[in-house]
PADRENVEX-735915 format. One record per residue (C-alpha): residue number from 0; x, y, z. Coordinates in steps of 0.02 Angstrom, whole numbers, plus 32768, in hexadecimal, padded with zeros to 4 digits. Example, Ala and Ser with C-alpha at 12.3 -4.5 7.8 and 13.67 -1.06 7.14 Angstrom:
! residues 2
+-----+------+------+------+
!   i !    x !    y !    z !
+-----+------+------+------+
!   0 ! 8267 ! 7F1F ! 8186 !
!   1 ! 82AC ! 7FCB ! 8165 !
+-----+------+------+------+
This chain:
! residues 450
+-----+------+------+------+
!   i !    x !    y !    z !
+-----+------+------+------+
!   0 ! 7830 ! 82D2 ! 81BA !
!   1 ! 78E1 ! 8306 ! 81E9 !
!   2 ! 7918 ! 8250 ! 81E8 !
!   3 ! 78C6 ! 8234 ! 8141 !
!   4 ! 791D ! 82CA ! 80F4 !
!   5 ! 79C5 ! 827D ! 811B !
!   6 ! 79A6 ! 81FF ! 8091 !
!   7 ! 7961 ! 8274 ! 800D !
!   8 ! 79D1 ! 82B7 ! 7F84 !
!   9 ! 7A00 ! 836D ! 7F98 !
!  10 ! 7A1A ! 83A2 ! 7EE4 !
!  11 ! 7A79 ! 8440 ! 7F10 !
!  12 ! 7AEF ! 83E0 ! 7F81 !
!  13 ! 7B09 ! 835C ! 7EFB !
!  14 ! 7B36 ! 83E2 ! 7E7C !
!  15 ! 7BAD ! 8434 ! 7EF7 !
!  16 ! 7C06 ! 8391 ! 7F22 !
!  17 ! 7C11 ! 8355 ! 7E6E !
!  18 ! 7C4C ! 8400 ! 7E35 !
!  19 ! 7CD6 ! 83FD ! 7EB8 !
!  20 ! 7D0A ! 834E ! 7E83 !
!  21 ! 7D10 ! 8380 ! 7DCC !
!  22 ! 7D7B ! 8418 ! 7DF4 !
!  23 ! 7DF0 ! 83B3 ! 7E63 !
!  24 ! 7E05 ! 832B ! 7DE0 !
!  25 ! 7E2B ! 83AD ! 7D5B !
!  26 ! 7EBC ! 83FB ! 7DBB !
!  27 ! 7F61 ! 83DA ! 7D61 !
!  28 ! 7FC4 ! 83CD ! 7DCB !
!  29 ! 7F64 ! 83B9 ! 7E6C !
!  30 ! 7F90 ! 842E ! 7EFC !
!  31 ! 8010 ! 83FC ! 7F7D !
!  32 ! 7FBA ! 845E ! 800A !
!  33 ! 7FF6 ! 8473 ! 80BD !
!  34 ! 7FF1 ! 841D ! 8166 !
!  35 ! 7F65 ! 845D ! 81D5 !
!  36 ! 7F70 ! 84CE ! 826D !
!  37 ! 7F0C ! 8482 ! 82FC !
!  38 ! 7ECD ! 8527 ! 8344 !
!  39 ! 7E8B ! 855C ! 829A !
!  40 ! 7E38 ! 84B4 ! 8279 !
!  41 ! 7DEB ! 84B0 ! 8327 !
!  42 ! 7DA4 ! 855E ! 830B !
!  43 ! 7D5B ! 852D ! 8262 !
!  44 ! 7D09 ! 8491 ! 82AA !
!  45 ! 7CCC ! 84DE ! 834D !
!  46 ! 7C14 ! 84BD ! 836F !
!  47 ! 7BF7 ! 8464 ! 82CB !
!  48 ! 7BB3 ! 83C1 ! 8312 !
!  49 ! 7B17 ! 83D6 ! 837D !
!  50 ! 7A61 ! 83A7 ! 838A !
!  51 ! 7A30 ! 8412 ! 82F6 !
!  52 ! 7A7A ! 8403 ! 824A !
!  53 ! 7ACD ! 8487 ! 81DE !
!  54 ! 7AB7 ! 84CD ! 8130 !
!  55 ! 7B0F ! 8449 ! 80C4 !
!  56 ! 7B58 ! 84D0 ! 8053 !
!  57 ! 7BAC ! 8522 ! 80E8 !
!  58 ! 7BEF ! 847B ! 8127 !
!  59 ! 7C34 ! 8450 ! 807C !
!  60 ! 7C84 ! 84FB ! 8069 !
!  61 ! 7CD7 ! 84E1 ! 8112 !
!  62 ! 7D20 ! 843F ! 80D3 !
!  63 ! 7D5A ! 8488 ! 802E !
!  64 ! 7DA3 ! 8529 ! 8075 !
!  65 ! 7DE7 ! 84F2 ! 811F !
!  66 ! 7DFB ! 8436 ! 812C !
!  67 ! 7E30 ! 83FA ! 807F !
!  68 ! 7EC2 ! 8476 ! 806F !
!  69 ! 7F02 ! 8434 ! 8116 !
!  70 ! 7F1E ! 8387 ! 80C9 !
!  71 ! 7FC1 ! 8371 ! 8069 !
!  72 ! 7F92 ! 8328 ! 7FC1 !
!  73 ! 7FEA ! 8282 ! 7FA9 !
!  74 ! 7FB6 ! 8282 ! 7EF2 !
!  75 ! 801E ! 831D ! 7ECE !
!  76 ! 80B4 ! 82FC ! 7E5D !
!  77 ! 8117 ! 835D ! 7EDF !
!  78 ! 80E9 ! 82E5 ! 7F6C !
!  79 ! 8188 ! 827C ! 7F76 !
!  80 ! 8180 ! 8243 ! 802C !
!  81 ! 814C ! 81A0 ! 807B !
!  82 ! 80F4 ! 813F ! 7FF0 !
!  83 ! 808C ! 81B9 ! 7F88 !
!  84 ! 7FEE ! 8190 ! 7F27 !
!  85 ! 7FBD ! 81BF ! 7E78 !
!  86 ! 7F0F ! 817A ! 7E52 !
!  87 ! 7ED8 ! 8180 ! 7D9D !
!  88 ! 7E43 ! 81EE ! 7D77 !
!  89 ! 7DE3 ! 8152 ! 7D42 !
!  90 ! 7E05 ! 80FF ! 7DEA !
!  91 ! 7DD2 ! 819B ! 7E4B !
!  92 ! 7D31 ! 81AE ! 7DE9 !
!  93 ! 7D04 ! 80F8 ! 7E01 !
!  94 ! 7D26 ! 8107 ! 7EBB !
!  95 ! 7C9A ! 8187 ! 7EBA !
!  96 ! 7C2B ! 8106 ! 7E65 !
!  97 ! 7C55 ! 8086 ! 7EEB !
!  98 ! 7C27 ! 8101 ! 7F74 !
!  99 ! 7B8B ! 8147 ! 7F21 !
! 100 ! 7B4A ! 8099 ! 7EFC !
! 101 ! 7B69 ! 805C ! 7FAE !
! 102 ! 7BC8 ! 7FCA ! 7F64 !
! 103 ! 7C12 ! 7F51 ! 7FE1 !
! 104 ! 7C70 ! 7EB1 ! 7FC7 !
! 105 ! 7C58 ! 7E40 ! 805C !
! 106 ! 7C11 ! 7DA5 ! 800B !
! 107 ! 7BE4 ! 7D56 ! 7F65 !
! 108 ! 7B2C ! 7D53 ! 7F95 !
! 109 ! 7B28 ! 7E0E ! 7FB1 !
! 110 ! 7BA7 ! 7E4D ! 7F33 !
! 111 ! 7BCC ! 7DCD ! 7EAC !
! 112 ! 7BE8 ! 7E50 ! 7E24 !
! 113 ! 7C65 ! 7EB2 ! 7E8B !
! 114 ! 7CBE ! 7E16 ! 7EC8 !
! 115 ! 7CCE ! 7DCF ! 7E18 !
! 116 ! 7D21 ! 7E6F ! 7DDA !
! 117 ! 7D96 ! 7E78 ! 7E70 !
! 118 ! 7DC7 ! 7DC3 ! 7E57 !
! 119 ! 7DF5 ! 7DE6 ! 7DA3 !
! 120 ! 7E79 ! 7E60 ! 7DE2 !
! 121 ! 7EB6 ! 7DE8 ! 7E68 !
! 122 ! 7ECA ! 7D62 ! 7DE4 !
! 123 ! 7F31 ! 7DDB ! 7D7A !
! 124 ! 7FA4 ! 7E00 ! 7E0C !
! 125 ! 7FB6 ! 7D46 ! 7E34 !
! 126 ! 7FE2 ! 7D21 ! 7D80 !
! 127 ! 8065 ! 7DAA ! 7D79 !
! 128 ! 80B0 ! 7D66 ! 7E1A !
! 129 ! 80BD ! 7CB8 ! 7DCF !
! 130 ! 8043 ! 7C69 ! 7E49 !
! 131 ! 7FE2 ! 7BCF ! 7E10 !
! 132 ! 7F2F ! 7BC9 ! 7DD3 !
! 133 ! 7EB8 ! 7BD2 ! 7E64 !
! 134 ! 7F18 ! 7C59 ! 7EC1 !
! 135 ! 7EA8 ! 7CE2 ! 7F02 !
! 136 ! 7E7F ! 7D4F ! 7F94 !
! 137 ! 7E30 ! 7DF3 ! 7FC2 !
! 138 ! 7E46 ! 7EAF ! 7FC3 !
! 139 ! 7E65 ! 7EF2 ! 8072 !
! 140 ! 7E83 ! 7FA2 ! 80B3 !
! 141 ! 7F40 ! 7FA5 ! 80A9 !
! 142 ! 7FE4 ! 7F48 ! 80BA !
! 143 ! 7FD4 ! 7F42 ! 8177 !
! 144 ! 7F2D ! 7EE8 ! 816A !
! 145 ! 7F72 ! 7E74 ! 80E5 !
! 146 ! 800E ! 7E47 ! 8146 !
! 147 ! 7FA9 ! 7E26 ! 81E3 !
! 148 ! 7F29 ! 7DB9 ! 818A !
! 149 ! 7FAF ! 7D51 ! 8133 !
! 150 ! 8013 ! 7D36 ! 81D3 !
! 151 ! 7F77 ! 7CFC ! 822F !
! 152 ! 7F6B ! 7C70 ! 81AF !
! 153 ! 8025 ! 7C49 ! 81C3 !
! 154 ! 8012 ! 7C3F ! 8280 !
! 155 ! 7F7C ! 7BCC ! 827C !
! 156 ! 7FCD ! 7B57 ! 81FE !
! 157 ! 806A ! 7B50 ! 8269 !
! 158 ! 8003 ! 7B1D ! 82FF !
! 159 ! 7FAF ! 7A94 ! 829A !
! 160 ! 8054 ! 7A4B ! 8265 !
! 161 ! 8090 ! 7A4C ! 8319 !
! 162 ! 810F ! 7AD9 ! 8322 !
! 163 ! 813F ! 7AD7 ! 83DA !
! 164 ! 8130 ! 7B68 ! 8453 !
! 165 ! 80AB ! 7BEA ! 8471 !
! 166 ! 80FD ! 7C6B ! 83FF !
! 167 ! 813A ! 7C26 ! 8359 !
! 168 ! 81C3 ! 7C88 ! 8301 !
! 169 ! 81BE ! 7CE1 ! 825A !
! 170 ! 825E ! 7D06 ! 81FC !
! 171 ! 8269 ! 7DBC ! 81C4 !
! 172 ! 82EF ! 7E3B ! 8198 !
! 173 ! 830C ! 7EDE ! 81F2 !
! 174 ! 82CA ! 7F36 ! 8156 !
! 175 ! 821C ! 7EE8 ! 8164 !
! 176 ! 818D ! 7F63 ! 816F !
! 177 ! 815A ! 7F9A ! 821D !
! 178 ! 80AE ! 7F4C ! 8204 !
! 179 ! 80FF ! 7E9F ! 8200 !
! 180 ! 8143 ! 7EB6 ! 82B1 !
! 181 ! 8099 ! 7EF8 ! 82E8 !
! 182 ! 8040 ! 7E64 ! 8299 !
! 183 ! 80B4 ! 7DE8 ! 82F0 !
! 184 ! 808E ! 7E3D ! 8396 !
! 185 ! 7FD3 ! 7E33 ! 8377 !
! 186 ! 7FD1 ! 7D7B ! 8343 !
! 187 ! 8049 ! 7D41 ! 83CB !
! 188 ! 80E5 ! 7D17 ! 8367 !
! 189 ! 8199 ! 7D50 ! 8378 !
! 190 ! 8213 ! 7D90 ! 82F5 !
! 191 ! 82B4 ! 7D34 ! 82CD !
! 192 ! 8316 ! 7DC5 ! 8281 !
! 193 ! 8388 ! 7D8C ! 81F5 !
! 194 ! 842A ! 7DE5 ! 81CF !
! 195 ! 8421 ! 7E34 ! 8123 !
! 196 ! 849B ! 7E45 ! 8094 !
! 197 ! 849F ! 7EFF ! 806B !
! 198 ! 83EF ! 7F0C ! 80B5 !
! 199 ! 83AF ! 7E7B ! 8049 !
! 200 ! 8364 ! 7DE0 ! 8097 !
! 201 ! 83B8 ! 7D51 ! 803B !
! 202 ! 83A2 ! 7C96 ! 8032 !
! 203 ! 8452 ! 7C7B ! 8073 !
! 204 ! 8438 ! 7CF1 ! 8105 !
! 205 ! 8393 ! 7CA0 ! 812F !
! 206 ! 83DE ! 7BF2 ! 812D !
! 207 ! 8466 ! 7C27 ! 81A7 !
! 208 ! 83EC ! 7C7F ! 821B !
! 209 ! 836C ! 7BF3 ! 8228 !
! 210 ! 83E9 ! 7B67 ! 8246 !
! 211 ! 83B3 ! 7B16 ! 82E8 !
! 212 ! 830D ! 7B74 ! 82EA !
! 213 ! 82B3 ! 7B19 ! 825E !
! 214 ! 8237 ! 7AC5 ! 82D2 !
! 215 ! 8208 ! 7B6B ! 8324 !
! 216 ! 81E0 ! 7BC8 ! 8283 !
! 217 ! 8134 ! 7BEA ! 823A !
! 218 ! 815D ! 7C5A ! 81A8 !
! 219 ! 81D7 ! 7CC7 ! 8149 !
! 220 ! 81AE ! 7D7A ! 8114 !
! 221 ! 820B ! 7DCA ! 8083 !
! 222 ! 81F2 ! 7E75 ! 8037 !
! 223 ! 81DB ! 7EA2 ! 7F81 !
! 224 ! 8208 ! 7F5A ! 7F8E !
! 225 ! 822B ! 7F9C ! 803D !
! 226 ! 81D4 ! 803E ! 806A !
! 227 ! 8270 ! 8099 ! 80A2 !
! 228 ! 82E8 ! 806C ! 8014 !
! 229 ! 8289 ! 8008 ! 7F90 !
! 230 ! 82F0 ! 7F6B ! 7FAE !
! 231 ! 82B8 ! 7EC8 ! 7F5F !
! 232 ! 82ED ! 7E30 ! 7FC4 !
! 233 ! 8335 ! 7D91 ! 7F7A !
! 234 ! 8287 ! 7D4D ! 7F5A !
! 235 ! 82C5 ! 7CB7 ! 7EFA !
! 236 ! 8342 ! 7C7D ! 7F7D !
! 237 ! 82D2 ! 7CA3 ! 8012 !
! 238 ! 8239 ! 7C56 ! 7FC1 !
! 239 ! 8292 ! 7BB7 ! 7F8D !
! 240 ! 82D5 ! 7B9D ! 803D !
! 241 ! 822C ! 7BBF ! 808C !
! 242 ! 81E1 ! 7B3A ! 801C !
! 243 ! 826E ! 7AC1 ! 8046 !
! 244 ! 824F ! 7AD9 ! 8100 !
! 245 ! 8192 ! 7AD4 ! 80F1 !
! 246 ! 817C ! 7B86 ! 8131 !
! 247 ! 80F4 ! 7C00 ! 8100 !
! 248 ! 8143 ! 7C7F ! 8088 !
! 249 ! 80F3 ! 7D2B ! 8091 !
! 250 ! 812B ! 7DBA ! 8022 !
! 251 ! 8105 ! 7E6E ! 804F !
! 252 ! 80FE ! 7EC6 ! 7FA7 !
! 253 ! 808D ! 7F52 ! 7FE4 !
! 254 ! 80F3 ! 7FD6 ! 7F8B !
! 255 ! 8166 ! 7F79 ! 7F14 !
! 256 ! 80F2 ! 7EEE ! 7EDB !
! 257 ! 80AB ! 7F61 ! 7E57 !
! 258 ! 814E ! 7F4F ! 7DF7 !
! 259 ! 810A ! 7EA6 ! 7DBE !
! 260 ! 80BB ! 7F0A ! 7D31 !
! 261 ! 8167 ! 7F3E ! 7CF2 !
! 262 ! 81B8 ! 7EC8 ! 7C75 !
! 263 ! 8262 ! 7F0D ! 7CA8 !
! 264 ! 824F ! 7EF7 ! 7D64 !
! 265 ! 81E4 ! 7E59 ! 7D6B !
! 266 ! 8276 ! 7DDE ! 7D5B !
! 267 ! 82B0 ! 7E12 ! 7E08 !
! 268 ! 8209 ! 7DD4 ! 7E4A !
! 269 ! 8214 ! 7D23 ! 7E06 !
! 270 ! 821D ! 7CDD ! 7EB7 !
! 271 ! 816A ! 7D14 ! 7ED5 !
! 272 ! 8135 ! 7C71 ! 7E87 !
! 273 ! 8165 ! 7C22 ! 7F2E !
! 274 ! 80F7 ! 7C96 ! 7F95 !
! 275 ! 806A ! 7C54 ! 8000 !
! 276 ! 8027 ! 7D04 ! 8015 !
! 277 ! 804B ! 7DAB ! 7FC4 !
! 278 ! 8016 ! 7E5E ! 7FE8 !
! 279 ! 8011 ! 7EE7 ! 7F64 !
! 280 ! 7FC7 ! 7F93 ! 7F8B !
! 281 ! 7F76 ! 7FDF ! 7EEF !
! 282 ! 7F5C ! 8081 ! 7F4F !
! 283 ! 8017 ! 8095 ! 7F45 !
! 284 ! 8066 ! 806F ! 7E9C !
! 285 ! 7FD0 ! 802C ! 7E3C !
! 286 ! 7F77 ! 80D3 ! 7E36 !
! 287 ! 7EDB ! 80A8 ! 7E9A !
! 288 ! 7E88 ! 8112 ! 7F21 !
! 289 ! 7E9B ! 80EF ! 7FDA !
! 290 ! 7E7B ! 8071 ! 8026 !
! 291 ! 7EA6 ! 7FDB ! 7FBB !
! 292 ! 7F1D ! 7F49 ! 7FD8 !
! 293 ! 7F1C ! 7EA2 ! 7F7E !
! 294 ! 7F3C ! 7E08 ! 7FE8 !
! 295 ! 7F5A ! 7D6E ! 7F7C !
! 296 ! 7F6E ! 7CBB ! 7FB9 !
! 297 ! 7FBB ! 7C29 ! 7F5B !
! 298 ! 7F3A ! 7BB5 ! 7FA9 !
! 299 ! 7EAB ! 7C23 ! 7FE0 !
! 300 ! 7E4B ! 7B94 ! 802F !
! 301 ! 7ECF ! 7B90 ! 80B8 !
! 302 ! 7EA6 ! 7C45 ! 80E2 !
! 303 ! 7DEC ! 7C21 ! 80D6 !
! 304 ! 7DFB ! 7B9A ! 815B !
! 305 ! 7E49 ! 7C19 ! 81D0 !
! 306 ! 7DE7 ! 7CB8 ! 81AC !
! 307 ! 7D35 ! 7C7F ! 818B !
! 308 ! 7CC1 ! 7CC3 ! 8212 !
! 309 ! 7C36 ! 7C53 ! 8251 !
! 310 ! 7B90 ! 7C94 ! 8292 !
! 311 ! 7ADB ! 7C64 ! 827B !
! 312 ! 7AB6 ! 7CFB ! 8210 !
! 313 ! 7B4E ! 7CD5 ! 81A2 !
! 314 ! 7B21 ! 7C21 ! 817A !
! 315 ! 7AC7 ! 7C59 ! 80DD !
! 316 ! 7B6D ! 7C95 ! 8097 !
! 317 ! 7BC7 ! 7BF0 ! 80AC !
! 318 ! 7B9A ! 7B7A ! 801E !
! 319 ! 7BF9 ! 7AF3 ! 7FC2 !
! 320 ! 7BEA ! 7B4B ! 7F1A !
! 321 ! 7C9F ! 7B64 ! 7EDE !
! 322 ! 7C76 ! 7C04 ! 7E81 !
! 323 ! 7C33 ! 7C5B ! 7F1C !
! 324 ! 7CC9 ! 7CBC ! 7F5A !
! 325 ! 7CB2 ! 7D1C ! 7FFC !
! 326 ! 7D39 ! 7DA1 ! 8015 !
! 327 ! 7D12 ! 7D9F ! 80CF !
! 328 ! 7D5F ! 7CF0 ! 80D8 !
! 329 ! 7E10 ! 7D25 ! 80AB !
! 330 ! 7E41 ! 7DAA ! 812C !
! 331 ! 7E15 ! 7DD9 ! 81DE !
! 332 ! 7D87 ! 7E4C ! 81A7 !
! 333 ! 7CD0 ! 7E2B ! 8185 !
! 334 ! 7C7A ! 7EC5 ! 813D !
! 335 ! 7CE1 ! 7F1A ! 80B6 !
! 336 ! 7CCB ! 7F98 ! 802B !
! 337 ! 7CEB ! 7F61 ! 7F78 !
! 338 ! 7D92 ! 7FB9 ! 7F7B !
! 339 ! 7DDC ! 7F5B ! 7EE8 !
! 340 ! 7D5E ! 7F9E ! 7E6A !
! 341 ! 7DB3 ! 8045 ! 7E44 !
! 342 ! 7E52 ! 7FE7 ! 7E17 !
! 343 ! 7DF0 ! 7F6B ! 7DAD !
! 344 ! 7D9B ! 7FF9 ! 7D4F !
! 345 ! 7E3D ! 8058 ! 7D2F !
! 346 ! 7E99 ! 7FBB ! 7CF5 !
! 347 ! 7E0A ! 7F91 ! 7C80 !
! 348 ! 7E06 ! 8043 ! 7C3A !
! 349 ! 7EC2 ! 805E ! 7C25 !
! 350 ! 7F0B ! 7FB0 ! 7C11 !
! 351 ! 7FA4 ! 7F64 ! 7C63 !
! 352 ! 801D ! 7FB1 ! 7BE6 !
! 353 ! 7FF3 ! 805E ! 7C28 !
! 354 ! 8017 ! 8022 ! 7CD8 !
! 355 ! 80BC ! 7FD8 ! 7C9E !
! 356 ! 80EF ! 807D ! 7C50 !
! 357 ! 80C1 ! 80E2 ! 7CEA !
! 358 ! 8123 ! 8070 ! 7D5D !
! 359 ! 81B9 ! 8070 ! 7CE8 !
! 360 ! 81B4 ! 812F ! 7CE7 !
! 361 ! 81C8 ! 8133 ! 7DA4 !
! 362 ! 8259 ! 80B8 ! 7D9F !
! 363 ! 82AC ! 811C ! 7D15 !
! 364 ! 8298 ! 81BF ! 7D77 !
! 365 ! 82E9 ! 8170 ! 7E0F !
! 366 ! 837D ! 8138 ! 7DA6 !
! 367 ! 838B ! 81E5 ! 7D57 !
! 368 ! 8380 ! 8238 ! 7E01 !
! 369 ! 840C ! 81CB ! 7E44 !
! 370 ! 8479 ! 820A ! 7DB6 !
! 371 ! 844D ! 82C0 ! 7DDB !
! 372 ! 8478 ! 82A7 ! 7E92 !
! 373 ! 8520 ! 825B ! 7E65 !
! 374 ! 8548 ! 82F5 ! 7DFC !
! 375 ! 852D ! 836F ! 7E8C !
! 376 ! 85C2 ! 837F ! 7F01 !
! 377 ! 8555 ! 83B1 ! 7F95 !
! 378 ! 84EF ! 8310 ! 7F8A !
! 379 ! 851A ! 8257 ! 7FA0 !
! 380 ! 84B6 ! 81C5 ! 7F5E !
! 381 ! 84A5 ! 8140 ! 7FE5 !
! 382 ! 8478 ! 80AC ! 7F77 !
! 383 ! 8443 ! 808E ! 7EC4 !
! 384 ! 8386 ! 808A ! 7EB9 !
! 385 ! 8337 ! 7FDF ! 7E9B !
! 386 ! 8288 ! 801F ! 7E7D !
! 387 ! 824C ! 80D3 ! 7E8F !
! 388 ! 8295 ! 8106 ! 7F38 !
! 389 ! 8334 ! 816F ! 7F3E !
! 390 ! 8398 ! 8186 ! 7FDF !
! 391 ! 841B ! 820F ! 7FE8 !
! 392 ! 846D ! 8287 ! 8061 !
! 393 ! 8495 ! 8340 ! 805F !
! 394 ! 854C ! 834C ! 8092 !
! 395 ! 855F ! 83A0 ! 813A !
! 396 ! 84A7 ! 83A5 ! 8169 !
! 397 ! 8461 ! 8374 ! 8212 !
! 398 ! 83B4 ! 8330 ! 8238 !
! 399 ! 837D ! 83E1 ! 8260 !
! 400 ! 83B9 ! 841F ! 81B7 !
! 401 ! 834F ! 839C ! 815E !
! 402 ! 82B8 ! 83CB ! 81C9 !
! 403 ! 82C8 ! 8484 ! 819F !
! 404 ! 82E1 ! 845C ! 80E7 !
! 405 ! 8243 ! 83F2 ! 80E4 !
! 406 ! 81DF ! 847E ! 8134 !
! 407 ! 8220 ! 84FF ! 80B7 !
! 408 ! 81F7 ! 8490 ! 8022 !
! 409 ! 8145 ! 8477 ! 805D !
! 410 ! 812A ! 852D ! 808E !
! 411 ! 8162 ! 8561 ! 7FE0 !
! 412 ! 80FB ! 84D5 ! 7F8F !
! 413 ! 8197 ! 8496 ! 7F38 !
! 414 ! 8182 ! 83E6 ! 7F7A !
! 415 ! 815A ! 8374 ! 800C !
! 416 ! 81FB ! 8316 ! 8030 !
! 417 ! 8212 ! 82D5 ! 80E0 !
! 418 ! 82B7 ! 828C ! 811D !
! 419 ! 82CC ! 81DA ! 8158 !
! 420 ! 8349 ! 817B ! 81C2 !
! 421 ! 83BE ! 8104 ! 8167 !
! 422 ! 843C ! 809C ! 81C8 !
! 423 ! 842C ! 8112 ! 825B !
! 424 ! 8442 ! 81B3 ! 81F7 !
! 425 ! 83C0 ! 8235 ! 81C5 !
! 426 ! 83C2 ! 8243 ! 8107 !
! 427 ! 8357 ! 827D ! 8076 !
! 428 ! 82E0 ! 820A ! 8019 !
! 429 ! 827B ! 8216 ! 7F7A !
! 430 ! 81F2 ! 819B ! 7F4D !
! 431 ! 81B5 ! 81AD ! 7E9A !
! 432 ! 810B ! 816B ! 7E66 !
! 433 ! 80AD ! 81F6 ! 7E0E !
! 434 ! 80C9 ! 81F5 ! 7D51 !
! 435 ! 80B7 ! 82B3 ! 7D5A !
! 436 ! 8155 ! 82C8 ! 7DC1 !
! 437 ! 81D2 ! 830D ! 7D45 !
! 438 ! 828E ! 831F ! 7D3E !
! 439 ! 8273 ! 83DB ! 7D4E !
! 440 ! 8219 ! 83C3 ! 7DF5 !
! 441 ! 82A9 ! 8359 ! 7E36 !
! 442 ! 832C ! 83D7 ! 7DFD !
! 443 ! 82CB ! 8464 ! 7E51 !
! 444 ! 82CA ! 8403 ! 7EF6 !
! 445 ! 8382 ! 83CF ! 7EED !
! 446 ! 83B6 ! 8481 ! 7EC9 !
! 447 ! 8368 ! 84BA ! 7F6E !
! 448 ! 83EA ! 8451 ! 7FC9 !
! 449 ! 8481 ! 84AB ! 7F7E !
+-----+------+------+------+
């Protein structure tokens, strides 16, 4: 009977959970909250997991009162560190639907409705990027998973065309995301680091770096919006050269790829039309919940030939019907949740113009913030923002000063702004995504540095 009760609806628990979700969604703005203290969390959790269960109300109260406040809320308009997240209410609500319905998205046979909706979004992203008809892919857990899956395809294609050596090379800049280096390590390839022009990977720089190495190369990786500084590489020049040399051209747009929705910014992304694979993380700047990353291939059948998993019990999934699209064939995973559906729902509800306006607002705030920094004699702007990241220094501060400042801001719930390292120096960094982050919030934070 105990086992059976695990699968029966507890109405009181349902009301408690849904009530909490409604209250959390209604908060404007959401709380910033605090980092946890291990001793306090250990004490709260002590003895909770054992042979016997616990009153669900007590367990949920423990979560709400002890655990949740010990998670810094990345959807707060005062969360300006790393890459924040700002899911729309529609996306968050539909994520609940995905979970409550036990929706998964492994294959067409099992999940055609979910896959069809996800593919509609992937087609939109491909079209904005200028990729040809037939481009497609899959939603994976994040940019790391997308970069890894794309580079597996690049490696296998390089082997087929006879690139010599056990470890083919991939041309990257020193500004490439850390997950690219990790992916190369996992798949057995080495990085050919290309000297940049003011931290931009350019076609000219790439041509100079690969001279004499063309036969050793498998791929080129460019970035459409670096995490640390929001830099958009010379996608046109790099992509054109990659196509000339017959190299796989992968673009990591995990953060910055969302700017494709902006009419003002999109011209800088014209080189994406050369891409063989592209990653965009909607859980960053496309206002979707974690975990959601779009991996799009120019020619998805190339990825399918690499990633399809064969087993007797999977034969039923592999048919010749062209409309049967199995997401499990386009990345290293098999089982997967239908993580693209919350984005699909929110896009369908709000329309792409609303996304354009929200992205433009973040870019505008970054530009405005750069001007405010330039006006303050105790601050120095390190580079003009290209997207929504702003790098600056407080004159005379050490790394320890930045660390203490960060702690004070968070303790006072003014903001969560962690420093970064830029060209060997500890500096301050804002990343704007949340449309609720106002000029007044930025001024309040800047004034604490005086």
